[in-house]
LUMMIGU-795580 format. One record per atom (N, C-alpha, C, CB): x, y, z. Coordinates in nm, 4 decimals. Glycine has a CB too. Layout:
% LUMMIGU-795580
east,north,up
X,Y,Z
...
//
This chain:
% LUMMIGU-795580
east,north,up
10.6541,11.8457,15.4089
10.4876,11.8187,15.4585
10.4921,11.9983,15.4228
10.4368,11.7395,15.6796
10.3940,12.0593,15.3154
10.3637,12.2262,15.3319
10.2535,12.2161,15.4800
10.2610,12.3108,15.1522
10.2904,12.3927,15.4734
10.1762,12.4097,15.6323
10.0699,12.3519,15.5889
10.1196,12.5780,15.6971
10.0295,12.3781,15.4032
9.8779,12.4060,15.4227
9.8201,12.2426,15.4408
9.8016,12.5008,15.2701
9.8674,12.1428,15.3776
9.8642,11.9772,15.3941
9.8668,11.9568,15.5989
10.0567,11.8901,15.2898
9.9782,11.9997,15.6351
9.9687,12.0044,15.7697
9.8159,12.0749,15.8749
10.0982,12.0832,15.7890
9.7676,12.1617,15.7754
9.6625,12.2307,15.8462
9.5758,12.1255,15.8127
9.6198,12.3829,15.8053
9.5547,12.0803,15.7108
9.4376,11.9564,15.6127
9.4576,11.8041,15.7319
9.5336,11.8983,15.3742
9.5656,11.8446,15.7793
9.5834,11.6807,15.8541
9.4833,11.7227,16.0389
9.8424,11.6277,15.8879
9.5676,11.8838,16.0050
9.5580,11.9052,16.1318
9.3262,11.9059,16.1672
9.6739,12.0863,16.1557
9.3007,11.9431,16.0575
9.0782,11.9710,16.0988
9.1238,11.7880,16.0521
8.8908,12.1355,15.9176
9.1379,11.7607,15.9897
9.0705,11.5925,16.0027
9.1006,11.5139,16.1381
9.1428,11.4841,15.8766
9.2180,11.5431,16.1994
9.2105,11.4217,16.3108
9.2008,11.5054,16.4133
9.3384,11.3095,16.3293
9.1967,11.4524,16.5160
9.1581,11.4748,16.6494
9.2362,11.4360,16.7476
9.0509,11.4257,16.6735
9.2577,11.5821,16.8118
9.3855,11.5877,16.8717
9.5542,11.5690,16.8186
9.3621,11.5025,16.9539
9.6449,11.5924,16.9172
9.7943,11.6039,16.8927
9.8820,11.4427,16.8058
9.8607,11.6346,17.0721
9.8155,11.4209,16.9133
9.8447,11.2254,16.9137
9.8239,11.1833,16.7516
9.6877,11.1097,17.0324
9.7102,11.1923,16.7227
9.6802,11.1685,16.5960
9.7122,11.2504,16.5245
9.5756,11.1469,16.5726
9.7357,11.3581,16.5383
9.8357,11.4432,16.4051
9.9466,11.4233,16.3842
9.8583,11.5763,16.4073
10.0182,11.3488,16.4868
10.1489,11.3670,16.4623
10.1765,11.2269,16.3926
10.2357,11.4040,16.5958
10.0896,11.1736,16.4353
10.0513,10.9372,16.3995
10.0490,11.0031,16.2335
9.7883,10.8038,16.4868
9.9372,11.0823,16.1608
9.8861,11.1079,16.0907
10.0422,11.1609,15.9742
9.7684,11.1921,16.1529
10.1519,11.2416,16.0572
10.1799,11.2805,16.0154
10.3348,11.2512,15.9326
10.1381,11.3426,16.0763
10.3606,11.1535,16.0936
10.4080,11.1020,16.0666
10.4129,10.9985,15.9206
10.4046,11.0891,16.1574
10.2892,10.9033,15.8940
10.2968,10.8563,15.7991
10.2735,10.9429,15.6493
10.2248,10.7632,15.8288
10.2115,11.0826,15.6488
10.2235,11.1313,15.5048
10.3360,11.1890,15.4886
10.1257,11.2211,15.4596
10.4473,11.2175,15.5939
10.5967,11.2605,15.5446
10.6826,11.1711,15.5332
10.6636,11.3481,15.6221
10.6080,11.0225,15.5610
10.6967,10.9502,15.4731
10.8201,10.8772,15.5722
10.7595,11.0631,15.3553
10.8200,10.9102,15.6895
10.8999,10.8879,15.7769
10.9215,10.7389,15.8554
10.8679,10.9813,15.8505
10.7841,10.7010,15.8472
10.7938,10.5207,15.8968
10.6504,10.4955,15.7770
10.7439,10.4666,16.1418
10.6243,10.3643,15.7618
10.5366,10.2737,15.6701
10.4265,10.1969,15.8404
10.6774,10.1178,15.5447
10.5336,10.1403,15.8526
10.5314,10.0146,15.9323
10.4694,10.0558,16.0445
10.6649,9.9484,15.9628
10.4460,9.9987,16.1151
10.3435,9.9832,16.2546
10.4400,10.0160,16.3532
10.2687,9.8194,16.2913
10.6142,9.9168,16.3360
10.6875,9.9310,16.4493
10.7561,10.0404,16.4361
10.7654,9.8289,16.4797
10.7591,10.1243,16.3149
10.8430,10.2592,16.2726
10.7447,10.3861,16.3454
10.8553,10.2786,16.0699
10.6461,10.3370,16.3172
10.5700,10.4705,16.3600
10.5613,10.4617,16.5266
10.3997,10.4792,16.2837
10.5795,10.3658,16.6122
10.5696,10.3470,16.7094
10.7216,10.3702,16.7718
10.5018,10.2340,16.7155
10.7662,10.3841,16.7611
10.9029,10.4097,16.7654
10.9515,10.5330,16.8084
10.9510,10.3906,16.6537
10.8924,10.5962,16.7058
10.9098,10.7592,16.7073
10.8446,10.8213,16.7296
10.9343,10.8211,16.6278
10.6761,10.8114,16.7622
10.6098,10.8284,16.8691
10.6237,10.8253,17.0484
10.5450,10.7618,16.8330
10.6946,10.6919,17.0602
10.7532,10.7010,17.2037
10.9001,10.7509,17.2367
10.7472,10.5676,17.2582
10.9920,10.7649,17.0913
11.0594,10.8322,17.1510
11.0742,11.0242,17.1382
11.1615,10.7566,17.1221
10.9714,11.0685,17.0393
10.9326,11.2016,17.0316
10.8167,11.2504,17.1462
10.8823,11.2197,16.8865
10.7055,11.1483,17.1639
10.6474,11.2057,17.2659
10.5970,11.1223,17.4195
10.5407,11.2613,17.1956
10.6592,11.0370,17.3850
10.6467,10.8866,17.5234
10.5075,10.8789,17.5094
10.6963,10.9186,17.7309
10.4748,10.8272,17.3858
10.3063,10.8003,17.3496
10.3549,10.6038,17.3335
10.2233,10.9172,17.1372
10.2638,10.5145,17.4498
10.2918,10.3815,17.4204
10.2591,10.3530,17.3102
10.2447,10.2977,17.4931
10.3176,10.1889,17.2951
10.2754,10.1332,17.1513
10.1243,10.1308,17.1390
10.3312,9.9794,17.1247
10.0740,10.0755,17.2346
9.9514,10.0439,17.2299
9.8762,10.1720,17.1966
9.9127,9.9783,17.3507
9.8898,10.2228,17.2573
9.8368,10.3871,17.2020
9.8223,10.3769,17.0852
9.9297,10.5173,17.2168
9.9466,10.3987,17.0283
9.9629,10.4399,16.8809
9.9191,10.3458,16.7717
10.1030,10.4662,16.8546
9.8750,10.1652,16.8169
9.8177,10.0792,16.7502
9.6309,10.1513,16.7420
9.8540,9.9215,16.8343
9.6040,10.1749,16.8486
9.4790,10.2434,16.8781
9.4736,10.3979,16.7375
9.4937,10.3021,17.0813
9.5419,10.4584,16.7887
9.5460,10.5544,16.7050
9.5228,10.5560,16.5085
9.6701,10.5923,16.7508
9.6434,10.4282,16.5370
9.6106,10.4148,16.3446
9.5018,10.3007,16.3321
9.7778,10.3494,16.2287
9.4248,10.2876,16.4273
9.2865,10.2011,16.3919
9.2064,10.2911,16.3083
9.1907,10.1542,16.5298
9.2438,10.4425,16.4596
9.1443,10.5358,16.4470
9.1123,10.6270,16.2613
9.1994,10.6448,16.5757
9.2597,10.6168,16.2478
9.2893,10.7183,16.1586
9.2110,10.5981,16.0600
9.4693,10.7832,16.1357
9.2309,10.4543,15.9971
9.1995,10.4082,15.9206
9.0552,10.3912,15.8922
9.2597,10.3322,15.9281
8.9526,10.4352,15.9777
8.8049,10.4305,16.0044
8.7914,10.5352,15.9674
8.7436,10.4051,16.1300
8.8669,10.6617,15.9647
8.8254,10.7463,15.9188
8.9025,10.7791,15.7934
8.8132,10.8276,16.0066
8.9411,10.7079,15.7242
8.9926,10.7083,15.6100
9.1128,10.7869,15.5787
8.9045,10.7367,15.5388
9.1611,10.8595,15.7129
9.2903,10.9293,15.6686
9.4104,10.8466,15.6360
9.3334,11.0202,15.7723
9.4142,10.7280,15.6597
9.5402,10.6526,15.6401
9.4894,10.5129,15.6039
9.6393,10.6528,15.7735
9.5871,10.4686,15.4712
9.5085,10.3155,15.4536
9.6232,10.1828,15.5489
9.5005,10.2684,15.2290
9.5081,10.1058,15.5575
9.6073,9.9352,15.5995
9.6189,9.9116,15.4706
9.5235,9.7737,15.6951
9.7805,9.9190,15.4131
9.8241,9.8404,15.2864
9.7758,9.6817,15.3084
10.0020,9.8515,15.2650
9.8619,9.6541,15.3955
9.8928,9.4609,15.4374
9.8956,9.5204,15.5482
10.0482,9.3383,15.3874
9.9059,9.3842,15.6798
9.9229,9.3711,15.7934
10.0292,9.4515,15.8716
9.9344,9.2576,15.7995
10.0467,9.5687,15.8975
10.1727,9.6458,15.9510
10.1718,9.7592,15.8845
10.3099,9.5799,15.9336
10.1282,9.7671,15.7621
10.2155,9.8429,15.6490
10.1094,9.9498,15.6333
10.2589,9.7503,15.4920
10.1000,10.0632,15.6620
9.9953,10.1967,15.6390
10.0880,10.3100,15.5425
9.9456,10.2825,15.8195
9.9821,10.3948,15.4935
9.9942,10.4944,15.3636
9.8819,10.5796,15.3662
9.9957,10.4201,15.2173
9.9419,10.6653,15.2759
9.8343,10.8122,15.3533
9.7677,10.7965,15.1953
9.9373,11.0332,15.4157
9.6071,10.8343,15.2607
9.5150,10.8784,15.1645
9.5375,10.9737,15.1487
9.4013,10.8731,15.1753
9.6289,11.0234,15.0421
9.6349,11.1775,14.9440
9.5075,11.2198,14.9455
9.6816,11.1693,14.7715
9.4161,11.1542,14.8312
9.2790,11.1893,14.7682
9.2160,11.2783,14.9066
9.1741,11.0274,14.7158
9.2031,11.2216,15.0374
9.1260,11.3124,15.0853
9.2120,11.4404,15.1621
9.0306,11.2362,15.1739
9.3110,11.4346,15.1856
9.4042,11.5185,15.2465
9.4305,11.6488,15.1070
9.5573,11.4107,15.2987
9.4221,11.5760,14.9878
9.4368,11.7166,14.8715
9.3133,11.7609,14.8862
9.4697,11.6900,14.6926
9.1910,11.6724,14.8654
9.0671,11.7716,14.8804
9.0082,11.8686,15.0117
8.9612,11.6860,14.8538
9.0576,11.7995,15.1257
9.0306,11.8872,15.2115
9.1387,12.0882,15.1817
9.0723,11.7790,15.3632
9.2494,11.9793,15.1409
9.3558,12.1460,15.1100
9.2618,12.2345,14.9942
9.5635,12.1042,15.0089
9.2090,12.1981,14.9296
9.1269,12.2700,14.8015
9.0425,12.3606,14.9093
9.0132,12.1474,14.6784
8.9885,12.2651,14.9813
8.8211,12.3759,15.0242
8.8763,12.4708,15.1249
8.6548,12.2754,15.1223
9.0420,12.4259,15.1916
9.0947,12.5509,15.2578
9.1073,12.6777,15.1837
9.2207,12.5256,15.3059
9.1911,12.6061,15.0205
9.2227,12.7286,14.9790
9.1035,12.8148,14.8888
9.3487,12.7062,14.9032
9.0118,12.6946,14.8887
8.8902,12.8149,14.8674
8.8531,12.8770,14.9499
8.7756,12.7865,14.8287
8.8260,12.8566,15.0962
8.7979,12.9469,15.2118
8.8468,13.0415,15.2213
8.8143,12.9125,15.3135
8.9487,13.0269,15.1966
9.0670,13.1389,15.2162
9.0676,13.2575,15.1365
9.1993,13.0835,15.1892
9.0276,13.2067,15.0055
9.0206,13.2832,14.8925
8.8393,13.3323,14.8877
9.0844,13.1808,14.7522
8.7615,13.2862,14.9347
8.6219,13.3786,14.9631
8.6496,13.4724,15.0400
8.5016,13.3132,15.0288
8.7513,13.4125,15.1791
8.7391,13.4971,15.2963
8.8306,13.6627,15.2590
8.8143,13.3957,15.4399
8.9008,13.6239,15.1565
8.9887,13.7695,15.1279
8.8908,13.8002,15.0463
9.1556,13.7776,15.0571
8.8583,13.7423,14.9246
8.7292,13.8575,14.8255
8.6271,13.9001,14.9254
8.6195,13.7659,14.6786
8.6052,13.8574,15.0251
8.4943,13.9326,15.1339
8.5785,14.0935,15.1471
8.4821,13.8264,15.3296
8.6234,14.0322,15.2409
8.7087,14.1546,15.2839
8.7653,14.2739,15.1809
8.8300,14.0942,15.3450
8.7758,14.2160,15.0527
8.7987,14.3366,14.9133
8.6708,14.4262,14.8766
8.8339,14.2479,14.7522
8.5942,14.3503,14.9351
8.4667,14.4086,14.9183
8.4095,14.5246,14.9722
8.3955,14.3334,14.9463
//
């Protein structure tokens, strides 16, 4: 995952746990709830119930899609739009400094 995509996810999510669950889905490390839960439990010590609540929040924010029961996919369009917005803001800031 690119640095820009990670920054876009950081902007769209609230808190580290949401960011890391979204990162797992976007990076393709896991698609199934059980895989996401195992990674979060092993890496961050986050309980399975907490991961389920985080996934529900991410779905409600349209950051990830619930494709079918227990399988999640990234909303690439949302993150791409945020990446473009971040790039435009960076370019505007650079242009204003040059003046």
